[in-house]
Structures are given as structure tokens and as C-alpha cells.
C-alpha positions as CSV (number, residue, x, y, z in Angstrom):
1,M,-23.6,-5.5,8.0
2,N,-23.5,-5.2,11.7
3,F,-23.3,-2.0,13.8
4,H,-19.5,-2.4,14.3
5,N,-18.9,-2.6,10.6
6,K,-20.8,0.6,9.9
7,L,-18.6,2.5,12.4
8,M,-15.3,1.3,10.8
9,K,-13.7,3.7,8.7
10,K,-12.4,2.7,5.2
11,L,-8.9,4.2,4.7
12,L,-6.8,4.0,1.6
13,F,-3.1,4.6,1.8
14,V,-1.4,5.7,-1.6
15,I,2.3,4.9,-1.7
16,S,3.8,6.6,-4.7
17,A,7.4,7.4,-3.7
18,P,10.2,5.0,-4.2
19,P,11.5,3.2,-1.0
20,Y,14.4,4.4,0.8
21,T,14.5,7.9,-0.9
22,S,12.9,9.2,2.3
23,K,11.1,7.9,5.3
24,R,7.7,8.8,3.9
25,G,6.8,5.3,2.6
26,T,7.8,3.6,5.9
27,A,5.8,6.3,7.9
28,Q,2.8,5.6,5.7
29,L,3.0,1.9,6.2
30,E,3.3,2.4,10.1
31,A,0.3,4.8,10.0
32,A,-1.6,2.2,8.1
33,M,-0.7,-0.3,10.9
34,V,-1.9,2.1,13.5
35,A,-5.1,2.8,11.8
36,A,-5.8,-0.9,11.4
37,A,-4.9,-1.4,15.1
38,F,-7.6,1.0,15.9
39,D,-10.3,-1.1,13.9
40,A,-10.1,1.0,10.6
41,E,-10.4,-1.1,7.4
42,V,-7.1,-0.2,5.6
43,S,-6.2,-0.7,2.0
44,L,-2.7,0.1,0.5
45,I,-2.2,1.0,-3.3
46,F,1.3,1.1,-4.8
47,R,1.6,3.6,-7.7
48,G,4.2,5.4,-9.6
49,D,7.7,4.6,-8.0
50,G,6.0,3.3,-5.1
51,I,5.7,0.0,-7.0
52,W,9.4,-0.6,-6.3
53,S,8.5,-1.2,-2.7
54,L,6.8,-4.5,-3.5
55,L,10.1,-6.0,-4.9
56,P,10.9,-9.0,-2.6
57,E,14.6,-8.6,-2.6
58,Q,15.5,-5.2,-1.0
59,N,18.8,-4.0,0.6
60,A,17.6,-1.6,3.2
61,Q,20.8,-1.7,5.2
62,Q,22.5,0.4,2.5
63,A,20.0,3.1,3.1
64,G,20.0,2.7,6.9
65,Q,16.4,2.0,7.1
66,R,13.9,-0.8,7.9
67,S,13.2,-3.0,5.0
68,F,9.9,-2.4,3.1
69,A,9.6,-6.1,2.6
70,K,9.7,-6.9,6.2
71,V,7.2,-4.2,7.2
72,L,4.9,-5.3,4.3
73,Q,5.0,-8.9,5.7
74,A,4.0,-7.6,9.1
75,L,0.9,-6.0,7.6
76,G,-1.0,-9.3,7.9
77,D,-0.6,-9.2,11.7
78,Y,-2.7,-6.1,11.6
79,E,-5.3,-7.5,9.3
80,V,-4.1,-5.2,6.4
81,D,-4.5,-7.7,3.5
82,Q,-5.9,-5.4,0.8
83,L,-2.8,-4.6,-1.1
84,Y,-3.1,-3.3,-4.7
85,V,-0.8,-2.2,-7.4
86,C,-1.4,0.1,-10.4
87,L,-1.1,-1.8,-13.6
88,D,-0.3,1.2,-15.6
89,S,2.6,1.9,-13.3
90,L,3.9,-1.6,-13.7
91,A,3.6,-1.5,-17.5
92,S,5.4,1.9,-17.7
93,R,8.3,0.6,-15.8
94,G,8.5,-2.7,-17.5
95,V,7.7,-4.6,-14.4
96,E,5.6,-7.9,-14.4
97,A,3.2,-8.4,-11.4
98,A,4.7,-11.8,-10.9
99,E,8.1,-10.1,-9.9
100,L,6.5,-8.4,-7.0
101,M,5.2,-9.3,-3.5
102,Q,1.6,-10.2,-3.6
103,A,-0.7,-7.4,-4.5
104,E,-3.7,-7.2,-6.8
105,G,-3.1,-5.3,-10.0
106,L,-5.9,-2.7,-10.6
107,D,-6.5,-0.7,-13.9
108,L,-7.5,3.0,-13.7
109,A,-11.1,2.3,-13.7
110,A,-10.8,-0.1,-10.8
111,Q,-8.7,2.4,-8.9
112,Q,-11.4,4.9,-9.2
113,L,-14.0,2.5,-7.9
114,L,-11.7,1.7,-5.0
115,L,-11.2,5.4,-4.4
116,A,-14.9,6.0,-4.4
117,E,-15.4,3.3,-1.6
118,Q,-13.2,5.1,1.0
119,D,-13.8,7.3,3.7
120,A,-10.3,8.9,3.5
121,V,-7.5,8.8,1.2
122,I,-4.0,9.2,2.7
123,G,-1.1,10.1,0.4
124,A,-1.0,11.2,-3.3
125,A,-4.5,11.5,-5.0
126,L,-5.3,9.0,-7.8
């Protein structure tokens, strides 16, 4: 690992609120992009009702907000490519991972490992 990587902070953003009920989720995504622009290593995990943010077809115009799907697609431009989804949250809502935009499914043990690797966690605790 080079010197630059040792200085890079690892940040995990936890998205647990459903999209379009408030501007919180969009604000978290924007904060993640800003952090990545300043050389943080950013990961996102979608838990609880936050998993609905990963549905590919969304009608943001009805809510008068920007589309989560479009913002998620822009994450790659900021080198934010570590997207995760809670498998328990999917199962409890009857959602298959294949129905969602690309995110790696994690069980609770894997989520705890991910959490332990972070310098900071933004959003609801796991």
C-alpha cells in the first residue's frame, strides 16, 4: 500500500430510508460523491426500506425529486463502485437481488466485517 492509500479515509454510507419520502437519501448520495471527489474510499450499503432505492424503474417526477436511479448511475463517475445490499432486508420484503440495480448482497456477518473496516459510518448504524 502506498502512502496516498494510507491517508485515504474509508467511509460507509448507510441508506435505510425509502426513496422519495424525504431528501435524506439523495443528500446521502450527494455527500458520498463529494467525499469520493476528495479522495475518500466510499462504500454504500442499502438496508431496510433503503433497498427500494435500487429498483431500476422509478418515477421521481411524481415526488418532485431527482431520480435515485440516475444519481446511482453517476456514482461510477466518482469512483464509487462498492455498492452493497442487506440480504435480510431483501428477504423480509420479498425482493430478489436480480430485480435491483447492481449491488453485492451481504449477510449480517459480512456487514459487520464491512463496518469494522471503515474509518467512519454515515447514516443509521448496522
